[in-house]
PyMOL Python script that loads the backbone (N, CA, C, O; Angstrom):
from pymol import cmd

cmd.read_pdbstr("""\
ATOM      1  N   MET A   1     -22.083  21.316 -96.877  1.00  0.00           N
ATOM      2  CA  MET A   1     -22.913  20.724 -97.889  1.00  0.00           C
ATOM      3  C   MET A   1     -24.186  20.187 -97.237  1.00  0.00           C
ATOM      4  O   MET A   1     -24.117  19.410 -96.285  1.00  0.00           O
ATOM      5  N   ALA A   2     -25.335  20.594 -97.743  1.00  0.00           N
ATOM      6  CA  ALA A   2     -26.617  20.161 -97.179  1.00  0.00           C
ATOM      7  C   ALA A   2     -27.025  18.828 -97.792  1.00  0.00           C
ATOM      8  O   ALA A   2     -26.814  18.576 -98.979  1.00  0.00           O
ATOM      9  N   THR A   3     -27.603  17.997 -96.966  1.00  0.00           N
ATOM     10  CA  THR A   3     -28.112  16.720 -97.465  1.00  0.00           C
ATOM     11  C   THR A   3     -29.629  16.767 -97.430  1.00  0.00           C
ATOM     12  O   THR A   3     -30.223  17.447 -96.593  1.00  0.00           O
ATOM     13  N   ASN A   4     -30.231  16.059 -98.321  1.00  0.00           N
ATOM     14  CA  ASN A   4     -31.688  15.986 -98.367  1.00  0.00           C
ATOM     15  C   ASN A   4     -32.142  14.841 -97.467  1.00  0.00           C
ATOM     16  O   ASN A   4     -32.074  13.670 -97.843  1.00  0.00           O
ATOM     17  N   VAL A   5     -32.599  15.197 -96.294  1.00  0.00           N
ATOM     18  CA  VAL A   5     -33.065  14.202 -95.332  1.00  0.00           C
ATOM     19  C   VAL A   5     -34.557  14.436 -95.123  1.00  0.00           C
ATOM     20  O   VAL A   5     -34.996  15.548 -94.829  1.00  0.00           O
ATOM     21  N   LEU A   6     -35.324  13.361 -95.281  1.00  0.00           N
ATOM     22  CA  LEU A   6     -36.755  13.464 -95.057  1.00  0.00           C
ATOM     23  C   LEU A   6     -37.047  13.504 -93.573  1.00  0.00           C
ATOM     24  O   LEU A   6     -36.364  12.839 -92.794  1.00  0.00           O
ATOM     25  N   PRO A   7     -38.037  14.262 -93.165  1.00  0.00           N
ATOM     26  CA  PRO A   7     -38.421  14.253 -91.760  1.00  0.00           C
ATOM     27  C   PRO A   7     -38.856  12.848 -91.351  1.00  0.00           C
ATOM     28  O   PRO A   7     -39.370  12.092 -92.175  1.00  0.00           O
ATOM     29  N   THR A   8     -38.655  12.505 -90.108  1.00  0.00           N
ATOM     30  CA  THR A   8     -38.983  11.149 -89.659  1.00  0.00           C
ATOM     31  C   THR A   8     -40.477  10.882 -89.674  1.00  0.00           C
ATOM     32  O   THR A   8     -40.887   9.722 -89.710  1.00  0.00           O
ATOM     33  N   ASN A   9     -41.300  11.918 -89.647  1.00  0.00           N
ATOM     34  CA  ASN A   9     -42.736  11.710 -89.647  1.00  0.00           C
ATOM     35  C   ASN A   9     -43.340  11.833 -91.046  1.00  0.00           C
ATOM     36  O   ASN A   9     -44.558  11.961 -91.172  1.00  0.00           O
ATOM     37  N   TRP A  10     -42.537  11.799 -92.082  1.00  0.00           N
ATOM     38  CA  TRP A  10     -43.012  11.929 -93.455  1.00  0.00           C
ATOM     39  C   TRP A  10     -43.726  10.655 -93.863  1.00  0.00           C
ATOM     40  O   TRP A  10     -43.195   9.556 -93.699  1.00  0.00           O
ATOM     41  N   ASN A  11     -44.932  10.804 -94.395  1.00  0.00           N
ATOM     42  CA  ASN A  11     -45.737   9.661 -94.802  1.00  0.00           C
ATOM     43  C   ASN A  11     -46.033   9.789 -96.293  1.00  0.00           C
ATOM     44  O   ASN A  11     -46.763  10.695 -96.694  1.00  0.00           O
ATOM     45  N   PRO A  12     -45.478   8.896 -97.129  1.00  0.00           N
ATOM     46  CA  PRO A  12     -45.668   9.018 -98.574  1.00  0.00           C
ATOM     47  C   PRO A  12     -47.142   8.958 -98.997  1.00  0.00           C
ATOM     48  O   PRO A  12     -47.539   9.656 -99.929  1.00  0.00           O
ATOM     49  N   ARG A  13     -47.947   8.144 -98.334  1.00  0.00           N
ATOM     50  CA  ARG A  13     -49.365   8.035 -98.674  1.00  0.00           C
ATOM     51  C   ARG A  13     -50.074   9.356 -98.416  1.00  0.00           C
ATOM     52  O   ARG A  13     -50.856   9.819 -99.247  1.00  0.00           O
ATOM     53  N   LEU A  14     -49.802   9.961 -97.267  1.00  0.00           N
ATOM     54  CA  LEU A  14     -50.421  11.251 -96.948  1.00  0.00           C
ATOM     55  C   LEU A  14     -49.928  12.347 -97.888  1.00  0.00           C
ATOM     56  O   LEU A  14     -50.690  13.236 -98.269  1.00  0.00           O
ATOM     57  N   ALA A  15     -48.664  12.279 -98.255  1.00  0.00           N
ATOM     58  CA  ALA A  15     -48.108  13.273 -99.182  1.00  0.00           C
ATOM     59  C   ALA A  15     -48.781  13.147-100.551  1.00  0.00           C
ATOM     60  O   ALA A  15     -49.080  14.158-101.186  1.00  0.00           O
ATOM     61  N   LEU A  16     -49.018  11.921-101.007  1.00  0.00           N
ATOM     62  CA  LEU A  16     -49.689  11.710-102.286  1.00  0.00           C
ATOM     63  C   LEU A  16     -51.130  12.205-102.232  1.00  0.00           C
ATOM     64  O   LEU A  16     -51.599  12.852-103.168  1.00  0.00           O
ATOM     65  N   GLU A  17     -51.833  11.908-101.147  1.00  0.00           N
ATOM     66  CA  GLU A  17     -53.208  12.384-100.992  1.00  0.00           C
ATOM     67  C   GLU A  17     -53.260  13.910-100.980  1.00  0.00           C
ATOM     68  O   GLU A  17     -54.150  14.507-101.586  1.00  0.00           O
ATOM     69  N   ALA A  18     -52.316  14.536-100.298  1.00  0.00           N
ATOM     70  CA  ALA A  18     -52.275  16.001-100.252  1.00  0.00           C
ATOM     71  C   ALA A  18     -52.005  16.574-101.640  1.00  0.00           C
ATOM     72  O   ALA A  18     -52.602  17.580-102.024  1.00  0.00           O
ATOM     73  N   ALA A  19     -51.107  15.938-102.392  1.00  0.00           N
ATOM     74  CA  ALA A  19     -50.803  16.404-103.748  1.00  0.00           C
ATOM     75  C   ALA A  19     -52.028  16.260-104.651  1.00  0.00           C
ATOM     76  O   ALA A  19     -52.308  17.139-105.466  1.00  0.00           O
ATOM     77  N   GLU A  20     -52.756  15.155-104.508  1.00  0.00           N
ATOM     78  CA  GLU A  20     -53.941  14.949-105.330  1.00  0.00           C
ATOM     79  C   GLU A  20     -55.049  15.935-104.955  1.00  0.00           C
ATOM     80  O   GLU A  20     -55.759  16.427-105.832  1.00  0.00           O
ATOM     81  N   MET A  21     -55.201  16.224-103.678  1.00  0.00           N
ATOM     82  CA  MET A  21     -56.198  17.216-103.254  1.00  0.00           C
ATOM     83  C   MET A  21     -55.824  18.595-103.793  1.00  0.00           C
ATOM     84  O   MET A  21     -56.694  19.366-104.197  1.00  0.00           O
ATOM     85  N   THR A  22     -54.541  18.898-103.798  1.00  0.00           N
ATOM     86  CA  THR A  22     -54.079  20.166-104.368  1.00  0.00           C
ATOM     87  C   THR A  22     -54.421  20.226-105.850  1.00  0.00           C
ATOM     88  O   THR A  22     -54.836  21.272-106.348  1.00  0.00           O
ATOM     89  N   GLN A  23     -54.249  19.104-106.564  1.00  0.00           N
ATOM     90  CA  GLN A  23     -54.578  19.064-107.999  1.00  0.00           C
ATOM     91  C   GLN A  23     -56.076  19.251-108.220  1.00  0.00           C
ATOM     92  O   GLN A  23     -56.476  19.946-109.154  1.00  0.00           O
ATOM     93  N   ILE A  24     -56.909  18.643-107.377  1.00  0.00           N
ATOM     94  CA  ILE A  24     -58.357  18.814-107.486  1.00  0.00           C
ATOM     95  C   ILE A  24     -58.720  20.284-107.297  1.00  0.00           C
ATOM     96  O   ILE A  24     -59.478  20.856-108.079  1.00  0.00           O
ATOM     97  N   LYS A  25     -58.169  20.879-106.252  1.00  0.00           N
ATOM     98  CA  LYS A  25     -58.474  22.285-105.970  1.00  0.00           C
ATOM     99  C   LYS A  25     -57.980  23.196-107.083  1.00  0.00           C
ATOM    100  O   LYS A  25     -58.670  24.146-107.451  1.00  0.00           O
ATOM    101  N   LYS A  26     -56.797  22.924-107.627  1.00  0.00           N
ATOM    102  CA  LYS A  26     -56.252  23.736-108.713  1.00  0.00           C
ATOM    103  C   LYS A  26     -57.128  23.610-109.955  1.00  0.00           C
ATOM    104  O   LYS A  26     -57.442  24.613-110.595  1.00  0.00           O
ATOM    105  N   SER A  27     -57.521  22.389-110.297  1.00  0.00           N
ATOM    106  CA  SER A  27     -58.376  22.191-111.469  1.00  0.00           C
ATOM    107  C   SER A  27     -59.714  22.893-111.290  1.00  0.00           C
ATOM    108  O   SER A  27     -60.227  23.517-112.220  1.00  0.00           O
ATOM    109  N   GLU A  28     -60.272  22.790-110.101  1.00  0.00           N
ATOM    110  CA  GLU A  28     -61.551  23.453-109.842  1.00  0.00           C
ATOM    111  C   GLU A  28     -61.404  24.970-109.963  1.00  0.00           C
ATOM    112  O   GLU A  28     -62.264  25.633-110.542  1.00  0.00           O
ATOM    113  N   MET A  29     -60.333  25.512-109.428  1.00  0.00           N
ATOM    114  CA  MET A  29     -60.109  26.959-109.492  1.00  0.00           C
ATOM    115  C   MET A  29     -59.869  27.408-110.940  1.00  0.00           C
ATOM    116  O   MET A  29     -60.372  28.449-111.362  1.00  0.00           O
ATOM    117  N   ASP A  30     -59.099  26.618-111.692  1.00  0.00           N
ATOM    118  CA  ASP A  30     -58.874  26.954-113.102  1.00  0.00           C
ATOM    119  C   ASP A  30     -60.192  26.983-113.857  1.00  0.00           C
ATOM    120  O   ASP A  30     -60.431  27.881-114.664  1.00  0.00           O
ATOM    121  N   TYR A  31     -61.060  25.989-113.592  1.00  0.00           N
ATOM    122  CA  TYR A  31     -62.365  25.952-114.252  1.00  0.00           C
ATOM    123  C   TYR A  31     -63.191  27.180-113.875  1.00  0.00           C
ATOM    124  O   TYR A  31     -63.760  27.845-114.741  1.00  0.00           O
ATOM    125  N   ARG A  32     -63.250  27.471-112.583  1.00  0.00           N
ATOM    126  CA  ARG A  32     -64.068  28.606-112.126  1.00  0.00           C
ATOM    127  C   ARG A  32     -63.588  29.930-112.721  1.00  0.00           C
ATOM    128  O   ARG A  32     -64.397  30.751-113.151  1.00  0.00           O
ATOM    129  N   LEU A  33     -62.273  30.132-112.743  1.00  0.00           N
ATOM    130  CA  LEU A  33     -61.731  31.377-113.305  1.00  0.00           C
ATOM    131  C   LEU A  33     -61.999  31.467-114.802  1.00  0.00           C
ATOM    132  O   LEU A  33     -62.344  32.533-115.311  1.00  0.00           O
ATOM    133  N   SER A  34     -61.842  30.355-115.502  1.00  0.00           N
ATOM    134  CA  SER A  34     -62.098  30.347-116.937  1.00  0.00           C
ATOM    135  C   SER A  34     -63.569  30.610-117.216  1.00  0.00           C
ATOM    136  O   SER A  34     -63.902  31.361-118.133  1.00  0.00           O
ATOM    137  N   LYS A  35     -64.452  30.000-116.434  1.00  0.00           N
ATOM    138  CA  LYS A  35     -65.887  30.207-116.612  1.00  0.00           C
ATOM    139  C   LYS A  35     -66.254  31.668-116.334  1.00  0.00           C
ATOM    140  O   LYS A  35     -67.075  32.253-117.041  1.00  0.00           O
ATOM    141  N   MET A  36     -65.645  32.248-115.308  1.00  0.00           N
ATOM    142  CA  MET A  36     -65.911  33.658-115.012  1.00  0.00           C
ATOM    143  C   MET A  36     -65.506  34.548-116.188  1.00  0.00           C
ATOM    144  O   MET A  36     -66.206  35.506-116.515  1.00  0.00           O
ATOM    145  N   MET A  37     -64.390  34.232-116.814  1.00  0.00           N
ATOM    146  CA  MET A  37     -63.928  35.016-117.955  1.00  0.00           C
ATOM    147  C   MET A  37     -64.897  34.879-119.123  1.00  0.00           C
ATOM    148  O   MET A  37     -65.217  35.868-119.783  1.00  0.00           O
ATOM    149  N   VAL A  38     -65.364  33.662-119.381  1.00  0.00           N
ATOM    150  CA  VAL A  38     -66.326  33.442-120.459  1.00  0.00           C
ATOM    151  C   VAL A  38     -67.620  34.204-120.160  1.00  0.00           C
ATOM    152  O   VAL A  38     -68.184  34.852-121.042  1.00  0.00           O
ATOM    153  N   ASP A  39     -68.083  34.122-118.916  1.00  0.00           N
ATOM    154  CA  ASP A  39     -69.298  34.855-118.534  1.00  0.00           C
ATOM    155  C   ASP A  39     -69.113  36.361-118.696  1.00  0.00           C
ATOM    156  O   ASP A  39     -70.028  37.058-119.136  1.00  0.00           O
ATOM    157  N   TYR A  40     -67.938  36.860-118.342  1.00  0.00           N
ATOM    158  CA  TYR A  40     -67.649  38.289-118.494  1.00  0.00           C
ATOM    159  C   TYR A  40     -67.671  38.690-119.974  1.00  0.00           C
ATOM    160  O   TYR A  40     -68.249  39.714-120.338  1.00  0.00           O
ATOM    161  N   LEU A  41     -67.036  37.873-120.821  1.00  0.00           N
ATOM    162  CA  LEU A  41     -67.022  38.176-122.249  1.00  0.00           C
ATOM    163  C   LEU A  41     -68.446  38.196-122.818  1.00  0.00           C
ATOM    164  O   LEU A  41     -68.774  39.019-123.672  1.00  0.00           O
ATOM    165  N   HIS A  42     -69.274  37.283-122.334  1.00  0.00           N
ATOM    166  CA  HIS A  42     -70.664  37.240-122.792  1.00  0.00           C
ATOM    167  C   HIS A  42     -71.426  38.468-122.304  1.00  0.00           C
ATOM    168  O   HIS A  42     -72.131  39.109-123.083  1.00  0.00           O
ATOM    169  N   SER A  43     -71.290  38.801-121.023  1.00  0.00           N
ATOM    170  CA  SER A  43     -72.023  39.946-120.481  1.00  0.00           C
ATOM    171  C   SER A  43     -71.545  41.271-121.087  1.00  0.00           C
ATOM    172  O   SER A  43     -72.297  42.246-121.123  1.00  0.00           O
ATOM    173  N   SER A  44     -70.303  41.303-121.559  1.00  0.00           N
ATOM    174  CA  SER A  44     -69.766  42.510-122.191  1.00  0.00           C
ATOM    175  C   SER A  44     -70.146  42.606-123.668  1.00  0.00           C
ATOM    176  O   SER A  44     -69.881  43.619-124.315  1.00  0.00           O
ATOM    177  N   GLY A  45     -70.761  41.564-124.195  1.00  0.00           N
ATOM    178  CA  GLY A  45     -71.158  41.560-125.591  1.00  0.00           C
ATOM    179  C   GLY A  45     -70.063  41.163-126.552  1.00  0.00           C
ATOM    180  O   GLY A  45     -70.234  41.286-127.765  1.00  0.00           O
ATOM    181  N   VAL A  46     -68.923  40.682-126.031  1.00  0.00           N
ATOM    182  CA  VAL A  46     -67.814  40.276-126.889  1.00  0.00           C
ATOM    183  C   VAL A  46     -68.142  38.954-127.588  1.00  0.00           C
ATOM    184  O   VAL A  46     -67.789  38.759-128.751  1.00  0.00           O
ATOM    185  N   ILE A  47     -68.819  38.047-126.872  1.00  0.00           N
ATOM    186  CA  ILE A  47     -69.247  36.783-127.475  1.00  0.00           C
ATOM    187  C   ILE A  47     -70.750  36.626-127.267  1.00  0.00           C
ATOM    188  O   ILE A  47     -71.319  37.181-126.328  1.00  0.00           O
ATOM    189  N   ASN A  48     -71.378  35.870-128.147  1.00  0.00           N
ATOM    190  CA  ASN A  48     -72.819  35.656-128.026  1.00  0.00           C
ATOM    191  C   ASN A  48     -73.103  34.420-127.150  1.00  0.00           C
ATOM    192  O   ASN A  48     -72.180  33.725-126.724  1.00  0.00           O
ATOM    193  N   LYS A  49     -74.373  34.165-126.893  1.00  0.00           N
ATOM    194  CA  LYS A  49     -74.759  33.060-126.004  1.00  0.00           C
ATOM    195  C   LYS A  49     -74.302  31.715-126.554  1.00  0.00           C
ATOM    196  O   LYS A  49     -73.850  30.859-125.794  1.00  0.00           O
ATOM    197  N   ARG A  50     -74.414  31.522-127.846  1.00  0.00           N
ATOM    198  CA  ARG A  50     -73.986  30.249-128.449  1.00  0.00           C
ATOM    199  C   ARG A  50     -72.489  30.016-128.220  1.00  0.00           C
ATOM    200  O   ARG A  50     -72.080  28.914-127.855  1.00  0.00           O
ATOM    201  N   ASP A  51     -71.678  31.048-128.433  1.00  0.00           N
ATOM    202  CA  ASP A  51     -70.235  30.925-128.216  1.00  0.00           C
ATOM    203  C   ASP A  51     -69.917  30.708-126.736  1.00  0.00           C
ATOM    204  O   ASP A  51     -69.001  29.960-126.394  1.00  0.00           O
ATOM    205  N   ARG A  52     -70.681  31.367-125.862  1.00  0.00           N
ATOM    206  CA  ARG A  52     -70.503  31.168-124.418  1.00  0.00           C
ATOM    207  C   ARG A  52     -70.774  29.712-124.054  1.00  0.00           C
ATOM    208  O   ARG A  52     -69.987  29.086-123.345  1.00  0.00           O
ATOM    209  N   ASP A  53     -71.889  29.179-124.541  1.00  0.00           N
ATOM    210  CA  ASP A  53     -72.246  27.791-124.238  1.00  0.00           C
ATOM    211  C   ASP A  53     -71.197  26.811-124.772  1.00  0.00           C
ATOM    212  O   ASP A  53     -70.847  25.843-124.098  1.00  0.00           O
ATOM    213  N   LYS A  54     -70.697  27.067-125.988  1.00  0.00           N
ATOM    214  CA  LYS A  54     -69.654  26.203-126.557  1.00  0.00           C
ATOM    215  C   LYS A  54     -68.385  26.254-125.708  1.00  0.00           C
ATOM    216  O   LYS A  54     -67.761  25.223-125.455  1.00  0.00           O
ATOM    217  N   ALA A  55     -68.008  27.449-125.271  1.00  0.00           N
ATOM    218  CA  ALA A  55     -66.791  27.598-124.468  1.00  0.00           C
ATOM    219  C   ALA A  55     -66.935  26.881-123.126  1.00  0.00           C
ATOM    220  O   ALA A  55     -66.002  26.218-122.673  1.00  0.00           O
ATOM    221  N   ILE A  56     -68.090  27.011-122.496  1.00  0.00           N
ATOM    222  CA  ILE A  56     -68.293  26.356-121.206  1.00  0.00           C
ATOM    223  C   ILE A  56     -68.301  24.834-121.376  1.00  0.00           C
ATOM    224  O   ILE A  56     -67.768  24.119-120.527  1.00  0.00           O
ATOM    225  N   ASN A  57     -68.894  24.332-122.453  1.00  0.00           N
ATOM    226  CA  ASN A  57     -68.860  22.891-122.703  1.00  0.00           C
ATOM    227  C   ASN A  57     -67.430  22.389-122.893  1.00  0.00           C
ATOM    228  O   ASN A  57     -67.080  21.304-122.429  1.00  0.00           O
ATOM    229  N   LYS A  58     -66.603  23.187-123.581  1.00  0.00           N
ATOM    230  CA  LYS A  58     -65.186  22.810-123.746  1.00  0.00           C
ATOM    231  C   LYS A  58     -64.484  22.779-122.393  1.00  0.00           C
ATOM    232  O   LYS A  58     -63.702  21.870-122.117  1.00  0.00           O
ATOM    233  N   LEU A  59     -64.764  23.776-121.548  1.00  0.00           N
ATOM    234  CA  LEU A  59     -64.148  23.801-120.218  1.00  0.00           C
ATOM    235  C   LEU A  59     -64.549  22.569-119.408  1.00  0.00           C
ATOM    236  O   LEU A  59     -63.715  21.958-118.739  1.00  0.00           O
ATOM    237  N   LEU A  60     -65.822  22.213-119.474  1.00  0.00           N
ATOM    238  CA  LEU A  60     -66.298  21.035-118.738  1.00  0.00           C
ATOM    239  C   LEU A  60     -65.624  19.766-119.235  1.00  0.00           C
ATOM    240  O   LEU A  60     -65.291  18.891-118.436  1.00  0.00           O
ATOM    241  N   LYS A  61     -65.419  19.654-120.544  1.00  0.00           N
ATOM    242  CA  LYS A  61     -64.758  18.470-121.097  1.00  0.00           C
ATOM    243  C   LYS A  61     -63.327  18.350-120.596  1.00  0.00           C
ATOM    244  O   LYS A  61     -62.815  17.244-120.424  1.00  0.00           O
ATOM    245  N   VAL A  62     -62.682  19.490-120.362  1.00  0.00           N
ATOM    246  CA  VAL A  62     -61.291  19.482-119.885  1.00  0.00           C
ATOM    247  C   VAL A  62     -61.220  19.209-118.384  1.00  0.00           C
ATOM    248  O   VAL A  62     -60.457  18.348-117.946  1.00  0.00           O
ATOM    249  N   TYR A  63     -62.004  19.931-117.601  1.00  0.00           N
ATOM    250  CA  TYR A  63     -61.825  19.897-116.153  1.00  0.00           C
ATOM    251  C   TYR A  63     -62.677  18.877-115.422  1.00  0.00           C
ATOM    252  O   TYR A  63     -62.244  18.355-114.394  1.00  0.00           O
ATOM    253  N   GLU A  64     -63.861  18.575-115.907  1.00  0.00           N
ATOM    254  CA  GLU A  64     -64.733  17.638-115.200  1.00  0.00           C
ATOM    255  C   GLU A  64     -64.099  16.247-115.045  1.00  0.00           C
ATOM    256  O   GLU A  64     -64.174  15.671-113.959  1.00  0.00           O
ATOM    257  N   PRO A  65     -63.474  15.688-116.099  1.00  0.00           N
ATOM    258  CA  PRO A  65     -62.868  14.363-115.924  1.00  0.00           C
ATOM    259  C   PRO A  65     -61.735  14.346-114.895  1.00  0.00           C
ATOM    260  O   PRO A  65     -61.587  13.382-114.143  1.00  0.00           O
ATOM    261  N   ILE A  66     -60.951  15.399-114.868  1.00  0.00           N
ATOM    262  CA  ILE A  66     -59.825  15.462-113.919  1.00  0.00           C
ATOM    263  C   ILE A  66     -60.349  15.475-112.494  1.00  0.00           C
ATOM    264  O   ILE A  66     -59.922  14.676-111.659  1.00  0.00           O
ATOM    265  N   ILE A  67     -61.263  16.372-112.222  1.00  0.00           N
ATOM    266  CA  ILE A  67     -61.812  16.505-110.871  1.00  0.00           C
ATOM    267  C   ILE A  67     -62.596  15.247-110.502  1.00  0.00           C
ATOM    268  O   ILE A  67     -62.437  14.717-109.403  1.00  0.00           O
ATOM    269  N   GLY A  68     -63.438  14.769-111.412  1.00  0.00           N
ATOM    270  CA  GLY A  68     -64.241  13.585-111.142  1.00  0.00           C
ATOM    271  C   GLY A  68     -63.405  12.350-110.883  1.00  0.00           C
ATOM    272  O   GLY A  68     -63.717  11.575-109.979  1.00  0.00           O
ATOM    273  N   MET A  69     -62.344  12.147-111.658  1.00  0.00           N
ATOM    274  CA  MET A  69     -61.480  10.987-111.497  1.00  0.00           C
ATOM    275  C   MET A  69     -60.778  11.014-110.131  1.00  0.00           C
ATOM    276  O   MET A  69     -60.761  10.013-109.415  1.00  0.00           O
ATOM    277  N   LEU A  70     -60.213  12.146-109.787  1.00  0.00           N
ATOM    278  CA  LEU A  70     -59.498  12.248-108.519  1.00  0.00           C
ATOM    279  C   LEU A  70     -60.437  12.120-107.328  1.00  0.00           C
ATOM    280  O   LEU A  70     -60.099  11.486-106.328  1.00  0.00           O
ATOM    281  N   GLU A  71     -61.622  12.726-107.439  1.00  0.00           N
ATOM    282  CA  GLU A  71     -62.587  12.619-106.344  1.00  0.00           C
ATOM    283  C   GLU A  71     -63.068  11.177-106.184  1.00  0.00           C
ATOM    284  O   GLU A  71     -63.228  10.699-105.060  1.00  0.00           O
ATOM    285  N   ALA A  72     -63.297  10.492-107.282  1.00  0.00           N
ATOM    286  CA  ALA A  72     -63.769   9.103-107.228  1.00  0.00           C
ATOM    287  C   ALA A  72     -62.714   8.194-106.599  1.00  0.00           C
ATOM    288  O   ALA A  72     -63.043   7.275-105.849  1.00  0.00           O
ATOM    289  N   GLU A  73     -61.445   8.460-106.912  1.00  0.00           N
ATOM    290  CA  GLU A  73     -60.359   7.668-106.350  1.00  0.00           C
ATOM    291  C   GLU A  73     -60.312   7.737-104.835  1.00  0.00           C
ATOM    292  O   GLU A  73     -59.969   6.761-104.168  1.00  0.00           O
ATOM    293  N   HIS A  74     -60.657   8.886-104.304  1.00  0.00           N
ATOM    294  CA  HIS A  74     -60.504   9.118-102.865  1.00  0.00           C
ATOM    295  C   HIS A  74     -61.805   9.289-102.131  1.00  0.00           C
ATOM    296  O   HIS A  74     -61.808   9.573-100.933  1.00  0.00           O
ATOM    297  N   GLY A  75     -62.913   9.123-102.824  1.00  0.00           N
ATOM    298  CA  GLY A  75     -64.213   9.234-102.179  1.00  0.00           C
ATOM    299  C   GLY A  75     -64.476  10.591-101.572  1.00  0.00           C
ATOM    300  O   GLY A  75     -65.121  10.688-100.529  1.00  0.00           O
ATOM    301  N   LYS A  76     -63.987  11.644-102.208  1.00  0.00           N
ATOM    302  CA  LYS A  76     -64.119  13.003-101.670  1.00  0.00           C
ATOM    303  C   LYS A  76     -65.393  13.635-102.162  1.00  0.00           C
ATOM    304  O   LYS A  76     -65.686  14.781-101.820  1.00  0.00           O
TER     305      LYS A  76
END
""", "prot")
cmd.dss("prot")
cmd.show_as("cartoon", "prot")
cmd.util.cbc("prot")
cmd.orient("prot")
């Protein structure tokens, strides 16, 4: 039977910082991929410029606060 033993050099503060940095990077990547898709739809003529601008504003409302809040917390 295996037991869950933490390594002796495990630091909860560093683990939390690493998790938060991972969340910042994930949110940034999600935003970039979503923006690329919106730009592609616009360049393909599927959506017009007004719809593109609305979609990008929605993306910014979702992702900017997450990234900004986490970065402000850690001075990154």
